C-alpha positions as CSV (number, residue, x, y, z in Angstrom):
1,M,-13.6,5.8,-2.0
2,N,-13.4,9.1,-3.7
3,T,-15.9,10.3,-6.4
4,A,-13.9,8.7,-9.2
5,D,-13.8,5.4,-7.4
6,M,-17.6,5.6,-6.7
7,T,-18.3,6.4,-10.3
8,A,-16.3,3.4,-11.5
9,K,-18.0,1.1,-9.0
10,I,-21.5,2.1,-10.1
11,A,-20.6,2.0,-13.8
12,A,-19.1,-1.4,-13.8
13,G,-19.5,-3.0,-10.4
14,Q,-20.9,-6.5,-10.1
15,G,-23.9,-6.3,-7.8
16,F,-27.0,-4.2,-7.0
17,I,-28.2,-1.1,-5.2
18,A,-30.1,-1.6,-1.9
19,A,-33.1,0.8,-1.5
20,L,-33.2,1.7,2.2
21,D,-35.2,4.9,1.7
22,Q,-38.7,4.3,2.9
23,S,-40.1,7.8,3.8
24,G,-42.6,9.0,6.4
25,G,-45.7,7.7,4.6
26,S,-44.3,4.2,3.9
27,T,-42.4,3.8,7.2
28,P,-45.3,2.2,9.2
29,K,-45.8,-0.4,6.5
30,A,-42.1,-1.2,6.4
31,L,-42.0,-1.5,10.2
32,K,-45.0,-3.8,10.1
33,G,-43.3,-6.0,7.6
34,Y,-40.3,-6.1,9.9
35,G,-42.5,-7.3,12.7
36,I,-43.1,-4.1,14.6
37,E,-46.8,-3.2,14.9
38,E,-48.0,0.4,14.7
39,G,-48.7,0.7,18.5
40,A,-45.0,0.2,19.2
41,W,-44.3,4.0,19.0
42,S,-46.0,7.1,20.3
43,S,-44.4,9.7,18.1
44,D,-42.9,10.2,14.7
45,E,-39.5,10.5,16.4
46,E,-39.8,7.1,17.9
47,M,-41.1,5.6,14.6
48,F,-38.1,7.0,12.7
49,G,-35.8,5.8,15.4
50,L,-37.2,2.2,14.9
51,I,-36.8,2.3,11.2
52,H,-33.2,3.7,11.6
53,D,-32.5,0.8,13.9
54,M,-33.7,-1.6,11.2
55,R,-31.5,0.1,8.5
56,S,-28.5,0.2,10.9
57,R,-28.9,-3.5,11.5
58,I,-28.8,-4.2,7.8
59,I,-25.8,-2.0,7.2
60,R,-23.9,-3.6,10.2
61,S,-24.6,-7.1,9.0
62,K,-21.7,-9.2,7.8
63,A,-23.9,-10.1,4.7
64,F,-24.1,-6.4,3.7
65,T,-20.8,-5.6,1.9
66,G,-19.6,-3.9,-1.3
67,D,-18.8,-7.3,-2.8
68,R,-22.5,-7.8,-3.8
69,V,-24.2,-4.5,-2.7
70,I,-22.5,-1.8,-4.7
71,G,-24.8,1.1,-3.5
72,A,-27.5,2.0,-1.0
73,I,-30.2,4.7,-1.2
74,L,-30.9,6.4,2.1
75,F,-33.8,8.4,3.5
76,E,-32.7,11.9,4.7
77,R,-33.0,11.0,8.4
78,T,-31.0,7.9,7.8
79,M,-28.3,9.9,6.1
80,D,-28.2,12.3,9.1
81,G,-28.0,9.4,11.6
82,A,-25.1,7.2,12.6
83,V,-24.1,3.6,12.3
84,N,-21.6,2.3,14.8
85,G,-20.9,5.9,15.8
86,K,-20.1,7.1,12.3
87,P,-22.3,9.1,9.9
88,T,-24.3,6.6,7.9
89,P,-22.7,7.6,4.5
90,A,-19.2,7.1,6.0
91,A,-20.3,3.7,7.4
92,L,-21.4,2.6,4.0
93,I,-18.3,3.9,2.2
94,E,-16.2,1.9,4.8
95,K,-17.9,-1.2,3.7
96,G,-17.4,-0.4,0.0
97,V,-21.0,0.6,-0.6
98,V,-21.7,3.8,-2.5
99,P,-24.3,6.1,-0.8
100,F,-27.2,7.8,-2.5
101,I,-29.9,10.0,-1.0
102,K,-33.7,10.1,-1.8
103,I,-34.5,13.7,-2.5
104,D,-38.2,13.8,-3.6
105,K,-40.8,15.0,-1.1
106,G,-43.7,12.9,-2.4
107,L,-46.1,13.0,-5.3
108,E,-48.7,15.4,-6.6
109,D,-52.2,14.2,-7.3
110,E,-52.6,12.4,-10.6
111,A,-53.1,14.5,-13.8
112,N,-52.7,13.3,-17.4
113,G,-52.1,9.8,-16.1
114,V,-49.0,10.6,-14.0
115,Q,-48.0,11.9,-10.6
116,M,-45.3,14.5,-10.7
117,M,-42.9,15.2,-7.9
118,K,-44.0,17.8,-5.4
119,P,-41.9,21.0,-5.3
120,M,-38.5,20.8,-3.5
121,P,-37.7,24.4,-2.4
122,E,-34.9,23.3,0.0
123,L,-33.2,21.0,-2.5
124,D,-30.0,23.0,-2.9
125,D,-29.5,22.9,0.9
126,L,-30.1,19.2,1.0
127,L,-27.7,18.5,-1.9
128,A,-25.0,20.6,-0.3
129,R,-25.3,18.8,3.0
130,S,-25.4,15.4,1.3
131,K,-22.3,16.2,-0.8
132,A,-20.5,17.3,2.4
133,L,-21.3,13.9,4.0
134,G,-19.8,12.0,1.1
135,V,-23.0,11.0,-0.7
136,F,-22.4,10.2,-4.4
137,G,-25.9,10.6,-5.9
138,T,-29.6,11.1,-5.5
139,K,-32.8,9.3,-6.3
140,E,-36.0,11.1,-7.3
141,R,-39.3,9.2,-7.9
142,S,-42.4,10.1,-9.8
143,V,-45.1,7.7,-11.1
144,I,-46.7,6.9,-14.5
145,N,-50.2,5.2,-14.2
146,S,-51.3,5.3,-17.8
147,A,-50.1,5.8,-21.4
148,N,-50.7,9.5,-21.8
149,R,-48.0,11.0,-23.9
150,D,-48.3,14.5,-22.6
151,G,-48.2,13.3,-19.0
152,I,-45.2,11.1,-19.6
153,A,-43.4,13.8,-21.5
154,A,-44.0,16.2,-18.6
155,I,-42.8,13.7,-16.0
156,V,-39.6,12.9,-17.8
157,A,-38.9,16.6,-18.4
158,Q,-39.4,17.3,-14.7
159,Q,-37.1,14.5,-13.8
160,F,-34.3,15.8,-16.1
161,E,-34.8,19.3,-14.8
162,V,-34.2,18.1,-11.2
163,G,-31.3,16.0,-12.6
164,Q,-29.6,19.2,-13.8
165,Q,-29.9,20.7,-10.4
166,V,-28.3,17.6,-8.9
167,L,-25.5,17.7,-11.5
168,S,-24.8,21.3,-10.7
169,H,-23.8,20.1,-7.2
170,G,-21.3,17.6,-8.6
171,M,-23.6,14.6,-7.8
172,M,-25.2,11.8,-9.8
173,P,-29.0,11.9,-10.3
174,M,-30.8,8.6,-10.4
175,I,-33.9,9.5,-12.4
176,E,-36.9,7.4,-11.4
177,P,-40.1,7.7,-13.5
178,E,-41.7,4.6,-12.1
179,I,-44.4,2.8,-14.2
180,N,-47.1,1.3,-12.1
181,I,-46.9,-2.4,-12.8
182,K,-50.7,-2.7,-12.4
183,S,-51.3,-0.2,-15.3
184,E,-53.6,-1.6,-18.0
185,T,-51.5,0.2,-20.6
186,R,-48.1,-0.8,-19.2
187,A,-46.5,-1.8,-22.5
188,D,-47.5,1.4,-24.1
189,C,-46.1,3.3,-21.1
190,D,-42.8,1.5,-21.6
191,A,-42.7,2.6,-25.3
192,I,-43.5,6.3,-24.6
193,L,-41.2,6.4,-21.7
194,L,-38.3,5.1,-23.8
195,E,-38.9,7.7,-26.5
196,E,-39.2,10.6,-24.1
197,T,-36.2,9.5,-22.1
198,L,-34.0,9.2,-25.2
199,K,-35.0,12.7,-26.2
200,Q,-33.8,14.1,-22.8
201,L,-30.6,12.0,-22.8
202,D,-29.7,13.3,-26.3
203,A,-30.1,16.8,-25.0
204,L,-27.7,16.4,-22.1
205,G,-24.3,18.3,-22.2
206,A,-21.2,16.7,-23.6
207,N,-19.8,15.6,-20.2
208,Q,-23.1,14.9,-18.4
209,Q,-24.4,11.5,-17.4
210,V,-27.3,10.3,-15.3
211,M,-28.6,7.0,-13.9
212,L,-32.0,5.6,-14.6
213,K,-34.2,3.7,-12.1
214,L,-37.1,2.0,-14.0
215,S,-39.9,-0.5,-13.6
216,L,-39.0,-3.7,-15.3
217,P,-40.5,-3.6,-18.9
218,V,-43.2,-5.9,-20.2
219,E,-41.0,-6.9,-23.1
220,A,-37.6,-8.1,-22.0
221,G,-34.8,-6.0,-23.5
222,K,-37.2,-3.1,-24.2
223,F,-34.8,-0.7,-22.5
224,D,-31.6,-1.9,-24.2
225,A,-31.1,1.4,-25.9
226,L,-31.0,3.1,-22.5
227,V,-28.6,0.6,-21.1
228,Q,-26.2,1.2,-24.0
229,H,-26.7,5.0,-24.1
230,P,-23.4,6.9,-23.5
231,K,-25.2,9.5,-21.3
232,V,-26.4,6.7,-18.9
233,L,-24.0,5.6,-16.2
234,R,-26.2,2.7,-15.1
235,V,-29.8,1.5,-15.4
236,V,-31.3,-0.1,-12.3
237,A,-34.7,-1.6,-11.7
238,L,-37.2,-1.3,-8.9
239,S,-39.1,-4.3,-7.7
240,G,-42.4,-2.4,-8.1
241,G,-44.5,-4.7,-5.9
242,Y,-43.2,-8.0,-7.2
243,K,-42.2,-10.5,-4.5
244,R,-38.5,-11.3,-4.6
245,P,-38.6,-14.5,-6.6
246,E,-40.7,-13.0,-9.4
247,A,-38.7,-9.7,-9.3
248,C,-35.5,-11.7,-9.7
249,V,-36.9,-13.7,-12.7
250,E,-38.0,-10.6,-14.5
251,L,-34.8,-8.8,-13.8
252,A,-32.6,-11.6,-15.1
253,K,-34.4,-11.3,-18.5
254,N,-33.0,-7.8,-19.0
255,S,-29.3,-7.8,-19.7
256,G,-27.3,-4.9,-18.3
257,I,-30.0,-3.8,-15.8
258,I,-29.2,-4.4,-12.1
259,A,-31.6,-4.3,-9.1
260,S,-32.4,-1.5,-6.8
261,F,-34.9,-3.3,-4.6
262,S,-36.5,-2.3,-1.4
263,R,-39.4,-4.5,-0.4
264,A,-38.0,-7.5,-2.3
265,L,-34.8,-7.1,-0.3
266,L,-36.4,-6.7,3.1
267,E,-39.4,-8.9,2.9
268,D,-38.1,-11.8,5.0
269,L,-36.3,-9.8,7.7
270,R,-37.9,-9.7,11.2
271,H,-37.2,-7.6,14.3
272,Q,-37.5,-10.7,16.5
273,M,-34.7,-12.6,14.7
274,S,-31.4,-13.4,16.4
275,D,-28.4,-11.7,14.8
276,D,-27.4,-15.1,13.2
277,E,-30.9,-15.6,11.9
278,F,-31.1,-12.0,10.6
279,D,-27.7,-12.3,8.9
280,A,-28.6,-15.6,7.3
281,S,-31.9,-14.3,5.9
282,L,-30.3,-11.1,4.6
283,D,-27.5,-13.1,3.0
284,E,-30.1,-15.3,1.2
285,A,-31.9,-12.2,-0.1
286,I,-28.7,-10.5,-1.2
287,E,-27.4,-13.6,-3.0
288,A,-30.7,-14.0,-4.9
289,I,-30.8,-10.4,-6.0
290,Y,-27.1,-10.4,-6.8
291,K,-27.3,-13.4,-9.0
292,A,-30.3,-11.9,-10.9
293,S,-28.4,-8.6,-11.3
294,I,-25.3,-10.2,-12.9
295,A,-27.3,-12.7,-15.0
């Protein structure tokens, strides 16, 4: 797939985007969920090796193909690794899956009800390296905890500023201002985020597009204007802490939004499974998320 093929697949492909991008802070929790306890490694290198083995097993699985999984978001170390002797992005492309890279370096402390992205001084180097490996786009996460308009405006502005840097490298930014689903002002957060995002979209250049990765809204259809906006290639949703059945129910209520699930995709996979058991469990998860995405 070349860039035009990848753009077309993400724009109109039937399926969802797998989030395989757990970073350093969330890796021990992801490994524990996979059945590997914290004492199983003695260094960060061993820990990252174990999580790469998990992701490689997913990518190698016969259940994981571009027929239902149209894209996958990678952690930087996963991108730099190999699957079946090939660079991970190349292994994905061979299976018809469009590769993305997580670029944010974590969150600042909360201020004005939000957590901004930490500075990324080496972002240009990472983008150049990712592009050279065939990666199509990026994902960058920040978090909204309460309905503070100044905070939400600042977080959306930062997301689009980083998005412009990504676009300058010929890559597609997946902008992710996540709303905490436990927020007591979640519906108000949805409304303010919609307004601020539309302002930023309307200010984009004539030939520019971005993707959006959002928490599922309280009110079904709340983000329809974003789904239909000409400057948005695709809107995807994170599971945000929902278990897979609930995440799929909520997703199916929102026409035009597809999944980009992490925990909800991986929650039933275990290190101890045989390959047949692993493939069957992954196939069940993929089918449920696929059906919710095309509903």
